[in-house]
C-alpha positions in Angstrom: 0.0 0.0 0.0 1.4 3.4 -0.9 2.0 6.1 1.6 -0.5 8.4 -0.1 -3.2 5.6 -0.1 -2.4 4.9 3.6 -2.7 8.6 4.4 -6.1 8.8 2.7 -7.2 5.6 4.5 -6.2 7.1 7.9 -7.8 10.4 7.1 -10.9 8.7 6.0 -11.3 6.6 9.1 -10.6 9.6 11.3 -13.3 11.5 9.5 -15.8 8.6 9.8 -15.1 8.1 13.5 -15.2 11.9 14.2 -18.6 12.2 12.4 -20.0 9.2 14.3 -18.8 10.7 17.6 -20.3 14.1 16.6 -23.6 12.4 15.7 -23.7 10.7 19.1 -23.0 13.9 20.9 -26.0 15.6 19.2 -28.3 12.6 19.7 -30.6 13.3 22.7 -31.3 9.7 23.3 -27.6 8.8 23.2 -26.9 11.6 25.7 -29.6 10.4 28.0 -28.3 6.9 28.0 -24.7 8.0 28.5 -25.7 10.2 31.4 -27.4 7.2 33.2 -24.6 4.8 32.3 -21.4 3.9 34.1 -19.4 5.5 31.3 -18.1 8.9 30.8 -18.3 10.6 27.4 -14.5 10.2 27.0 -14.7 6.5 27.9 -17.5 5.9 25.4 -15.5 7.7 22.7 -12.4 5.5 23.5 -14.5 2.3 23.3 -16.1 3.3 20.0 -12.8 4.3 18.5 -11.1 1.1 19.8 -13.9 -1.2 18.4 -14.4 0.5 15.1 -11.1 1.9 14.0 -9.7 -1.2 12.3 -13.0 -2.1 10.7 -13.4 1.4 9.2 -9.7 1.8 8.2 -9.5 -1.8 6.9 -6.0 -2.0 8.3 -4.3 -2.1 11.8 -4.6 1.1 13.7 -2.1 1.7 16.6 -3.1 3.2 19.9 -1.3 6.4 19.2 -3.5 7.0 16.1 -6.6 6.0 18.1 -5.6 8.5 20.9 -5.2 11.2 18.3 -8.7 10.6 17.0 -10.4 11.3 20.3 -12.6 14.4 20.2 -9.9 16.1 22.3 -6.7 14.3 21.3 -4.9 12.7 24.2 -1.6 10.8 24.7 -1.5 7.1 24.0 -1.1 6.4 27.8 -4.1 8.5 28.7 -6.1 6.8 25.9 -5.1 3.3 27.2 -6.0 4.3 30.8 -9.4 5.7 29.6 -10.1 2.6 27.6 -9.2 0.3 30.5 -11.6 2.3 32.8 -14.3 2.0 30.2 -13.9 -1.8 29.9 -13.8 -2.1 33.7 -17.1 -0.2 34.0 -18.8 -2.3 31.3 -17.6 -5.5 33.1 -18.9 -4.2 36.4 -22.2 -3.4 34.9 -22.6 -7.0 33.8 -21.5 -8.3 37.2 -24.2 -6.0 38.8 -26.8 -7.8 36.7 -25.4 -11.2 37.6 -25.4 -10.3 41.3 -29.1 -9.1 41.1 -30.1 -12.3 39.4 -28.1 -14.4 41.8 -29.7 -12.9 44.9 -33.1 -13.0 43.3 -33.8 -9.3 42.8 -33.8 -9.5 39.0 -35.6 -12.3 37.2 -35.2 -13.4 33.6 -38.5 -11.9 32.5 -37.6 -8.2 33.3 -34.1 -8.8 31.9 -35.5 -10.1 28.6 -37.6 -7.0 28.3 -34.5 -4.8 28.8 -32.6 -6.8 26.2 -35.5 -6.3 23.7 -35.5 -2.6 24.5 -31.7 -2.6 23.9 -32.3 -4.2 20.5 -34.8 -1.5 19.6 -32.3 1.1 20.6 -29.7 -0.6 18.5 -32.0 -0.4 15.4 -32.5 3.3 16.2 -28.7 3.9 16.4 -28.1 1.9 13.2 -30.6 3.9 11.2 -29.3 7.1 12.7 -25.7 6.3 11.8 -26.6 5.2 8.3 -27.8 8.7 7.8 -31.3 7.8 6.8 -33.6 10.8 6.6 -36.2 10.3 9.2 -39.6 10.4 7.5 -42.9 10.9 9.5 -43.2 7.1 10.1 -39.6 6.7 11.3 -40.0 9.8 13.5 -43.1 8.3 15.1 -41.2 5.0 15.7 -38.2 6.8 17.2 -40.4 8.9 19.4 -42.2 5.8 20.6 -39.0 4.0 21.4 -37.8 7.1 23.3 -41.1 7.3 25.2 -40.9 3.6 26.0 -37.4 3.9 27.3 -38.2 6.9 29.5 -41.2 5.0 30.9 -39.0 1.9 31.6 -36.3 3.9 33.2 -38.8 5.8 35.3 -40.2 2.5 36.6 -36.7 1.3 37.5 -36.2 4.2 39.9 -39.4 3.4 41.9 -38.8 1.8 45.2 -40.9 -1.2 44.2 -39.1 -1.9 41.0 -36.6 -4.4 42.4 -38.7 -7.1 44.1 -37.4 -10.4 45.2 -38.0 -13.1 42.6 -37.2 -15.7 45.2 -37.9 -15.6 49.0 -34.7 -15.3 50.9 
């Protein structure tokens, strides 16, 4: 691969990643989800860059390049620390769910509902990133998903939302 072609490839994946990150930063639903998650905006950016850089660039991308593609470029070391924190927070979120299931506070039924909602959100994000223009029907669907999410999250903060599935 020539140097010029490599430079175009790197520039192209940087632009693609930056436009995706910009799209997320302007997406109200994504902002709401991020605010309620265990991730910071910087950690989410690091995860998205780490997971998608090679796929977009179609070549290996080193951590220095990934660090440079952050919304506010950082050093490779800072990027690696941020990425490690993000991964640790994701793993801890799963262990929280495992713990709630183990002690009987979260049953399979409610968890399946949340997984389905997550899949609906994934469809929303996919269509958003594909740059589809949202027509009236798509806007109604997205509004419905957003409303459903807000209702589900609102129910989760109620004191009665976590009830024992099994008697202790």
